[in-house]
C-alpha positions as CSV (number, residue, x, y, z in Angstrom):
1,M,24.9,25.3,8.7
2,S,22.2,27.0,10.8
3,T,18.7,25.8,11.0
4,M,15.5,27.7,11.4
5,E,12.6,26.2,13.4
6,Q,9.1,27.5,13.7
7,G,8.6,28.6,17.3
8,A,5.3,28.2,19.2
9,A,4.3,31.7,18.1
10,G,5.0,30.9,14.5
11,T,8.2,33.0,14.5
12,A,11.3,31.5,13.0
13,V,13.9,30.7,15.7
14,S,17.6,30.5,14.8
15,W,19.2,27.4,16.2
16,D,22.8,26.2,16.2
17,E,23.7,23.0,14.5
18,G,21.3,21.7,11.7
19,E,18.9,19.0,12.9
20,E,19.5,15.5,11.7
21,A,17.2,14.1,9.1
22,F,14.0,12.8,10.7
23,E,13.5,9.1,10.0
24,C,10.2,7.3,10.8
25,C,8.3,4.3,9.5
26,D,5.4,2.1,10.5
27,V,7.0,-1.0,11.9
28,T,5.7,-4.5,11.3
29,I,7.2,-7.1,13.6
30,R,9.3,-9.5,11.5
31,S,9.1,-13.1,12.7
32,G,10.8,-14.9,9.7
33,E,14.0,-13.0,10.0
34,Q,16.6,-12.5,12.8
35,V,18.0,-9.2,13.9
36,S,21.5,-10.6,13.4
37,D,20.7,-11.0,9.7
38,V,20.4,-7.3,9.3
39,Y,22.4,-5.7,12.2
40,T,25.8,-6.4,13.9
41,Q,25.5,-6.2,17.6
42,L,28.1,-3.9,19.3
43,E,28.5,-2.8,22.9
44,K,25.9,-2.9,25.6
45,L,24.2,0.5,26.4
46,G,22.0,-0.4,29.3
47,E,20.0,-3.0,31.1
48,G,16.7,-3.3,33.0
49,K,14.1,-5.8,34.1
50,F,12.7,-6.2,30.6
51,G,16.1,-7.0,29.0
52,T,19.1,-5.2,27.5
53,V,19.9,-2.4,25.1
54,Y,22.8,-2.8,22.7
55,K,24.3,-0.5,20.1
56,L,23.7,-2.0,16.6
57,Q,25.2,-1.3,13.2
58,E,23.1,-1.9,10.1
59,K,25.1,-4.2,7.7
60,A,23.7,-2.7,4.5
61,T,24.3,1.0,5.3
62,G,26.7,1.1,8.3
63,K,24.1,3.3,10.2
64,I,24.3,3.1,14.0
65,R,21.1,2.1,15.8
66,A,20.1,1.0,19.3
67,G,18.5,-2.5,19.9
68,K,16.1,-2.9,22.8
69,Y,16.1,-6.7,23.5
70,F,12.9,-7.8,25.4
71,R,12.6,-11.2,27.0
72,T,9.4,-12.8,25.6
73,R,9.4,-16.2,27.2
74,T,5.8,-15.9,28.4
75,P,2.7,-14.8,26.6
76,K,2.4,-11.8,29.0
77,E,6.0,-10.7,28.2
78,R,5.4,-11.1,24.4
79,Q,2.2,-9.1,24.6
80,A,3.8,-6.3,26.5
81,A,6.7,-6.0,24.0
82,Q,4.4,-6.1,21.0
83,A,2.2,-3.4,22.6
84,E,5.2,-1.1,22.9
85,V,5.9,-1.6,19.2
86,E,2.3,-0.8,18.4
87,L,2.4,2.3,20.5
88,M,5.7,3.5,18.9
89,N,3.9,3.4,15.5
90,L,1.7,6.2,16.8
91,L,4.6,8.5,17.8
92,H,6.1,9.7,14.5
93,H,7.5,13.1,15.6
94,P,11.0,14.6,15.5
95,R,11.0,15.3,19.2
96,L,10.3,11.6,20.0
97,V,12.8,8.8,19.6
98,Q,11.7,6.5,16.8
99,C,11.3,2.7,16.4
100,L,12.6,1.7,13.0
101,A,12.2,-2.1,13.0
102,A,11.3,-5.1,15.2
103,F,12.2,-8.7,15.1
104,Q,10.4,-11.6,17.0
105,S,12.2,-14.8,17.8
106,P,10.8,-17.6,20.1
107,R,12.4,-16.2,23.2
108,E,12.9,-12.4,22.6
109,L,11.6,-9.4,20.7
110,V,14.1,-6.8,19.5
111,M,13.0,-3.2,18.9
112,V,15.5,-1.4,16.6
113,M,15.5,2.3,17.7
114,E,17.2,5.4,16.3
115,Y,20.5,5.9,18.1
116,V,20.5,9.2,20.1
117,A,24.1,10.1,20.7
118,G,24.1,13.4,22.4
119,G,23.5,12.3,26.0
120,E,21.1,13.5,28.7
121,L,20.2,17.2,28.5
122,F,21.1,17.9,32.1
123,E,24.5,16.2,31.7
124,R,25.2,18.5,28.7
125,I,24.1,21.6,30.4
126,V,26.8,21.3,33.1
127,D,29.6,21.1,30.4
128,D,31.9,24.2,30.6
129,D,31.3,25.1,26.9
130,F,27.5,24.8,27.2
131,E,25.5,28.0,27.8
132,H,22.8,27.7,30.5
133,T,20.4,30.7,30.6
134,E,16.7,31.3,30.9
135,P,16.3,31.9,27.1
136,S,18.1,28.6,26.4
137,S,15.9,26.9,28.9
138,I,12.8,28.3,27.1
139,Q,14.1,26.6,23.9
140,Y,14.5,23.3,25.6
141,M,11.0,23.4,27.2
142,R,9.5,24.3,23.8
143,Q,11.0,21.2,22.2
144,I,9.9,18.9,25.1
145,L,6.4,20.3,24.9
146,E,6.2,19.9,21.1
147,G,7.0,16.2,21.5
148,L,4.5,15.9,24.4
149,Q,1.8,17.8,22.5
150,Y,2.1,15.2,19.7
151,M,1.9,12.3,22.1
152,H,-1.1,13.8,23.9
153,G,-2.8,14.3,20.6
154,Q,-2.6,10.5,20.2
155,A,-4.1,10.1,23.7
156,I,-0.8,8.6,24.9
157,V,0.6,9.5,28.3
158,H,4.3,9.0,28.9
159,L,4.2,8.5,32.7
160,D,8.0,8.5,33.2
161,L,9.1,12.1,32.2
162,K,12.3,12.9,34.1
163,P,15.7,14.5,33.1
164,E,17.2,11.2,32.2
165,N,14.6,10.8,29.5
166,I,15.3,14.1,27.8
167,V,18.3,13.7,25.5
168,C,20.3,15.6,22.9
169,V,20.3,14.4,19.3
170,S,24.1,14.6,18.9
171,P,27.1,15.9,20.9
172,S,27.2,19.2,19.0
173,S,23.4,19.8,18.9
174,H,20.8,21.5,21.1
175,W,18.0,19.6,19.5
176,L,16.2,17.3,22.0
177,K,14.2,14.1,22.0
178,I,12.0,12.4,24.6
179,I,13.0,8.7,25.0
180,D,11.9,5.6,26.9
181,F,8.2,4.8,26.3
182,G,8.3,1.6,28.3
183,L,5.7,2.9,30.8
184,A,3.6,4.9,28.3
185,R,-0.1,4.1,28.0
186,K,-2.7,4.9,25.4
187,L,-5.8,6.2,27.2
188,A,-9.4,5.2,26.1
189,P,-12.5,7.2,27.0
190,G,-14.4,5.8,29.9
191,T,-11.6,3.4,30.9
192,P,-9.7,4.7,34.0
193,V,-6.0,3.9,34.2
194,K,-4.3,3.7,37.5
195,V,-0.6,3.1,37.9
196,L,1.9,2.9,40.7
197,H,5.3,3.3,39.1
198,G,7.8,6.0,38.3
199,T,10.4,8.1,40.1
200,P,9.1,9.6,43.4
201,E,10.3,13.3,42.9
202,F,8.7,13.4,39.4
203,M,5.5,11.5,40.2
204,A,2.2,13.4,40.1
205,P,0.0,13.4,43.3
206,E,-2.6,11.2,41.5
207,V,0.0,8.5,40.8
208,V,1.1,8.4,44.5
209,S,-2.5,8.3,45.6
210,F,-3.3,5.5,43.1
211,E,-6.0,7.6,41.4
212,P,-6.8,7.6,37.7
213,V,-4.0,9.2,35.6
214,G,-4.5,11.4,32.5
215,L,-2.6,13.6,30.1
216,A,-2.3,16.2,32.9
217,T,-0.1,13.6,34.8
218,D,2.7,14.3,32.4
219,M,2.3,18.1,32.8
220,W,3.0,17.8,36.5
221,S,6.3,16.1,35.6
222,I,7.1,18.9,33.1
223,G,6.6,21.4,35.9
224,V,9.1,19.5,38.1
225,I,11.7,19.3,35.2
226,C,11.3,23.0,34.5
227,Y,11.8,23.9,38.2
228,I,15.0,21.9,38.3
229,L,16.2,23.2,34.9
230,L,16.0,26.8,36.1
231,S,17.2,26.4,39.7
232,G,19.1,23.1,40.1
233,E,16.8,22.3,43.1
234,S,14.1,19.6,43.2
235,P,10.8,21.0,44.5
236,F,9.6,17.8,46.3
237,Q,12.8,16.1,47.2
238,G,12.8,15.0,50.9
239,D,15.4,13.4,53.1
240,N,14.1,10.0,52.0
241,D,11.6,8.6,49.4
242,M,8.7,8.4,51.9
243,E,9.2,12.1,52.7
244,T,9.4,12.9,49.0
245,L,6.2,11.0,48.2
246,S,4.5,12.8,51.2
247,N,5.6,16.2,49.8
248,V,4.2,15.3,46.4
249,T,0.9,14.1,47.9
250,A,0.5,17.4,49.8
251,A,1.7,19.4,46.8
252,Q,4.0,21.3,49.2
253,W,6.6,23.4,47.4
254,K,7.9,27.0,47.1
255,F,10.3,29.2,45.1
256,E,13.4,29.5,47.3
257,E,14.7,33.1,47.1
258,E,18.3,32.1,46.8
259,T,17.8,29.7,43.9
260,F,15.1,31.7,42.0
261,S,16.5,35.2,42.4
262,E,17.6,35.3,38.7
263,V,14.5,33.7,37.3
264,S,11.8,35.8,35.7
265,Q,8.2,36.1,37.1
266,Q,6.8,34.7,33.9
267,A,8.9,31.5,34.4
268,K,7.6,31.2,37.9
269,A,4.0,31.7,36.7
270,F,4.6,28.9,34.1
271,I,5.8,26.5,36.8
272,R,3.0,27.5,39.2
273,Q,0.4,26.7,36.5
274,L,1.8,23.1,36.1
275,L,2.4,22.2,39.8
276,Q,-1.2,22.2,40.6
277,K,-2.5,19.4,42.8
278,D,-5.8,19.4,41.0
279,A,-5.0,17.9,37.6
280,R,-7.9,19.9,36.0
281,R,-6.1,23.2,36.8
282,R,-2.8,22.3,35.1
283,L,-1.9,23.7,31.7
284,S,-2.3,21.2,28.9
285,S,0.7,20.7,26.5
286,S,-1.0,23.0,24.0
287,Q,-1.7,25.7,26.6
288,A,1.8,25.5,27.9
289,L,3.2,26.1,24.4
290,L,1.1,29.3,24.2
291,H,2.2,30.5,27.7
292,P,3.8,34.0,27.6
293,W,7.0,32.7,29.0
294,L,7.5,30.4,25.9
295,Q,6.4,33.2,23.5
296,Q,9.2,35.5,24.3
297,P,11.6,36.6,21.5
298,V,14.9,34.7,21.7
299,Q,17.6,36.8,23.4
300,S,21.1,36.3,22.2
301,S,22.7,36.7,25.6
302,T,21.5,37.0,29.2
303,K,22.7,36.2,32.7
304,A,23.9,32.7,33.1
305,L,22.0,30.4,35.5
306,S,23.9,28.4,38.1
307,K,25.3,25.0,37.0
308,E,26.7,24.0,40.4
309,R,23.3,23.1,41.8
310,I,22.5,21.1,38.7
311,K,25.8,19.3,39.1
312,Q,24.8,18.5,42.7
313,F,21.4,17.3,41.5
314,L,23.0,14.9,39.0
315,T,25.4,13.6,41.6
316,R,22.5,12.8,43.9
317,R,20.4,11.2,41.1
318,K,23.3,8.8,40.3
319,W,23.6,7.3,43.8
320,Q,19.9,7.4,44.3
321,K,19.1,4.9,41.5
322,T,18.6,2.0,43.8
323,G,15.6,-0.1,45.0
324,K,14.8,2.5,47.6
325,A,12.0,4.0,45.5
326,L,10.4,0.6,45.2
327,L,10.5,0.0,49.0
328,A,9.0,3.4,49.6
329,L,6.1,2.8,47.2
330,N,5.5,-0.6,48.8
331,R,5.3,1.0,52.2
332,L,2.9,3.6,50.8
333,A,0.8,0.9,49.2
334,L,0.4,-0.8,52.6
335,R,-0.9,2.4,54.1
336,S,-3.2,3.4,51.3
337,P,-6.9,2.4,51.5
338,N,-7.1,2.8,47.7
339,L,-4.8,-0.2,47.3
340,A,-6.4,-2.5,49.8
341,G,-6.8,-5.9,48.1
342,D,-5.5,-4.6,44.8
343,T,-3.2,-7.0,43.0
344,T,-3.2,-5.5,39.5
345,N,-1.3,-2.3,40.0
346,S,2.0,-1.9,38.1
347,L,4.7,-1.3,40.7
348,G,7.9,-0.5,39.0
349,E,11.4,0.1,40.3
350,E,13.3,3.1,39.0
351,G,15.7,2.1,36.2
352,D,13.4,-0.6,34.8
353,S,13.6,0.9,31.3
354,P,17.1,2.0,30.3
355,C,17.2,4.6,27.6
356,E,17.4,3.9,23.9
357,C,20.3,6.3,23.4
């Protein structure tokens, strides 16, 4: 069954497999009931500093979910976990992974998430039977931006946008969802937010410089993701994390002729308007959706983009997920006058928040 979705221009876009039904609800944390009363715990899906993610099966319906188990042994841990549930209640959109229930026990809080079974977008792209073209990339970017536009409309900034956090709804679908809101923050007027966490090659200059972040911080990351999607190359990747962070701070990047020879001028213009060091000059999520590159009619076939460089990118990302990013940020913090005497910044290691899928 084919599905039609309204594109950014208001034109119906034909898509492949029908999108799964969108489930959402306002979650109230249940403290008089255990997660094991309602769900059967299956295999482990991931692990991070906050706790563990397990696959769950709802006893009454047989539906598969994902359970994010937070340690809440201290008031601070409990507050952080409950804050994430409250934030998820503001994010009811089909392009954003949903929280469907939450259970609080004396020592842990469990968020029951929808189970997103299709795997990471970039992992799917390199499959032999998966088409990778500029028009298909436009479809992916539209979906990501639709989810981000909704988030930003709620004054919520994700702060950890990277390929691992863009996943396919199912193994046979091209529909996407943004996942992992463990670092997301709700912004308030007149209250500057500074953070020092994330993944070096996707961090915006203002994060590296420990300056106030905003909605435009996510848009920089979108520019990096789009650059990699179209070329397989990472615009700021250095020989080590310190060099990467230095490249980000300087906003030094270019379109390599070899890797962008098949990419349109409109696509390059789109990326150029996102990878602006001055956050005020970046496209907003709404402006990005209206960009001419994303307004193009969908073409049924066009020249395939290289998958080999994306395969190399994925290989590098797998071995790179170590504590090196944390060490580099610590070194940077020691050098930065903005961080002198600061003890409240959030310094996170890559991989702190495993995905809900």
